C-alpha positions in Angstrom: 93.4 124.4 31.4 94.6 125.7 35.0 97.8 126.3 36.3 98.2 124.9 39.7 101.0 125.8 41.9 103.5 123.8 44.6 102.1 126.5 46.9 100.8 127.9 50.8 97.4 129.8 51.5 97.4 131.6 54.4 94.5 131.7 56.0 93.2 128.1 54.2 90.2 127.9 51.6 88.6 125.9 55.0 89.6 128.6 57.3 87.9 131.4 55.3 84.9 129.4 54.0 83.4 128.4 57.5 82.7 131.6 59.0 80.9 132.7 56.0 79.4 129.8 55.4 77.6 130.2 58.5 76.9 133.4 57.9 74.6 132.6 55.2 71.1 132.4 55.7 70.8 129.2 54.0 73.9 127.3 55.8 74.1 125.0 59.0 71.7 125.4 61.4 74.5 125.6 64.2 78.2 126.6 64.2 81.2 124.2 64.4 83.9 122.9 61.8 83.0 122.5 58.1 84.8 119.3 56.0 86.0 120.2 52.2 84.7 116.7 50.5 86.6 117.9 47.1 86.4 120.8 44.4 86.5 121.6 41.0 88.0 124.5 39.0 86.7 126.8 36.0 88.9 128.4 33.2 88.3 132.6 33.2 87.9 133.4 29.2 90.9 136.2 29.9 92.9 134.1 32.4 92.5 136.8 34.9 90.3 135.2 37.5 90.6 132.0 39.6 87.7 130.1 39.7 86.9 127.2 41.8 84.0 125.3 43.7 83.7 123.4 46.7 81.2 120.8 48.2 81.7 121.2 51.9 80.2 119.1 55.0 78.6 121.0 57.4 75.9 120.3 60.7 75.1 117.3 58.7 74.2 118.7 55.3 76.4 119.0 52.3 76.5 122.8 50.9 78.1 123.9 47.3 80.4 127.0 47.6 81.4 128.8 44.5 85.0 131.2 45.4 86.7 133.5 42.7 89.9 134.6 43.7 91.3 137.7 41.9 94.4 139.8 41.9 92.9 143.5 43.2 89.7 143.9 45.2 86.5 144.7 43.3 84.7 147.0 45.8 81.3 146.8 44.1 81.1 143.4 45.6 80.8 144.6 48.7 79.8 141.3 51.4 80.7 139.1 49.0 84.1 139.1 49.5 84.9 136.3 52.1 88.8 138.1 52.6 91.9 138.0 51.9 94.3 134.9 50.9 98.4 135.3 50.9 99.0 133.1 48.3 103.2 131.9 48.7 103.3 132.0 44.7 100.6 134.7 43.7 100.7 136.6 46.7 97.8 138.3 47.6 94.2 137.3 46.7 90.8 138.3 47.3 88.4 135.9 47.5 84.6 136.5 46.7 81.5 134.3 46.1 81.1 132.9 43.1 77.6 134.2 42.7 78.2 137.8 43.1 81.2 137.7 40.8 79.9 138.1 37.2 82.4 136.5 35.7 82.3 133.4 37.4 78.3 133.3 36.9 79.2 133.5 32.8 81.3 130.6 32.9 79.5 128.2 35.2 76.0 129.3 33.1 78.2 128.1 30.2 79.3 124.9 31.6 75.7 124.1 32.8 74.2 125.1 29.0 76.8 123.2 27.1 77.6 120.2 29.5 81.6 120.4 29.6 84.4 123.0 30.6 86.1 121.4 33.8 89.1 123.0 33.9 92.0 120.5 33.3 94.7 120.9 35.8 98.1 121.4 35.3 101.3 121.7 37.1 105.2 121.6 37.3 107.6 120.4 39.3 111.1 118.6 39.7 111.3 119.4 35.5 108.6 117.6 34.8 104.8 119.0 33.7 101.9 116.8 35.6 98.0 116.7 35.2 96.0 116.7 38.2 92.6 115.6 38.5 89.9 117.9 40.5 88.1 115.6 43.4 84.6 116.5 42.0 83.9 115.1 38.4 80.8 117.1 36.6 78.8 115.2 34.5 76.7 116.8 32.1 72.9 116.7 31.1 71.2 117.3 28.3 73.1 119.8 26.2 72.1 123.1 24.3 73.6 122.6 20.7 73.2 126.0 19.5 74.7 129.8 21.0 73.8 131.6 23.5 74.0 134.6 25.7 75.4 133.9 29.1 76.3 137.1 30.1 74.6 140.4 31.8 72.9 138.0 34.4 71.0 139.6 37.3 73.9 138.6 39.8 76.2 142.0 39.0 78.1 144.1 41.1 75.8 146.6 41.0 73.2 146.1 44.1 70.7 147.5 42.7 70.8 144.7 39.0 71.3 141.9 42.1 67.9 139.4 41.8 69.9 136.3 43.1 67.0 135.2 45.2 67.6 132.3 47.7 64.9 130.1 48.7 65.6 126.9 50.3 68.9 126.5 49.1 68.7 128.1 45.6 70.0 130.7 43.8 68.3 131.8 40.8 69.3 133.9 38.5 68.4 135.2 34.7 69.6 137.3 31.8 67.2 137.8 28.4 67.8 133.9 27.5 68.2 131.8 30.5 67.3 131.3 34.0 70.2 129.5 35.8 69.6 127.4 39.3 72.6 126.8 41.5 72.3 124.6 44.2 73.3 126.0 47.1 72.3 123.0 49.4 73.8 119.9 47.6 71.2 117.0 48.2 69.4 113.9 46.6 67.2 115.3 43.8 65.7 114.7 40.1 68.6 115.6 37.2 67.9 118.4 36.0 67.0 118.2 32.3 69.7 121.0 31.3 72.6 121.4 33.7 75.4 119.7 35.9 75.3 116.8 38.4 78.5 115.9 40.1 80.4 113.0 41.8 83.3 113.0 44.2 84.9 110.2 46.6 82.4 108.8 48.4 79.6 109.9 46.1 79.7 107.8 43.5 76.0 108.3 41.9 75.5 112.1 40.5 74.1 114.7 42.3 72.5 117.8 40.9 74.9 121.4 41.4 73.4 123.7 38.6 70.3 123.6 36.5 69.7 125.5 33.1 66.2 126.6 31.5 66.3 128.4 27.9 63.7 131.5 28.1 63.9 131.9 24.6 63.1 129.4 22.2 65.4 128.2 19.2 64.3 130.0 16.1 62.5 128.0 13.6 64.3 127.3 10.4 62.0 128.4 7.2 61.5 125.9 4.3 60.9 127.0 1.0 
């Protein structure tokens, strides 16, 4: 569950994303404005880290931009910080590339493996509670029906441990049980066997965002 506030952000999220996106090797091939096509929220198990994923259009292409919002900076993440944002209710928020934030990768892996986990938004306004849907809706594919370790991915805060290699707009991360592929470039492609795709207003056909692959086969059951 995500709690939404009637608030303003300074600078806006699009103003933070645009310069960062244009600096990425997989980003738009020319400078220019970006358009936020939609976003969805994920839940931090500890309720401390805000997590949001945007699909943006720029330079004739679409990109997936995962963000985390933290109340205090994480110096170890270094260049992964997009900037500082002032939230009119929550105060200072430090905004990071989600794929460099270990907590985000943990949650995203769980969502990709089990096919659900998108946060339902709620907002209190005028003495009433409202449910607030995300623009982007996730669609799970085949799901893993057993417990899987989703921490200790290579995309950690320590630069020496990062093996988030981006090739052709695909970020690939691994732990000892799972390989996770995040499609930075949002394009029509075959649906993953395990993972999540997304639809949003104007995009009725699900487009893959994340694929997961188990590196450790399930233990076989013995018979007597």
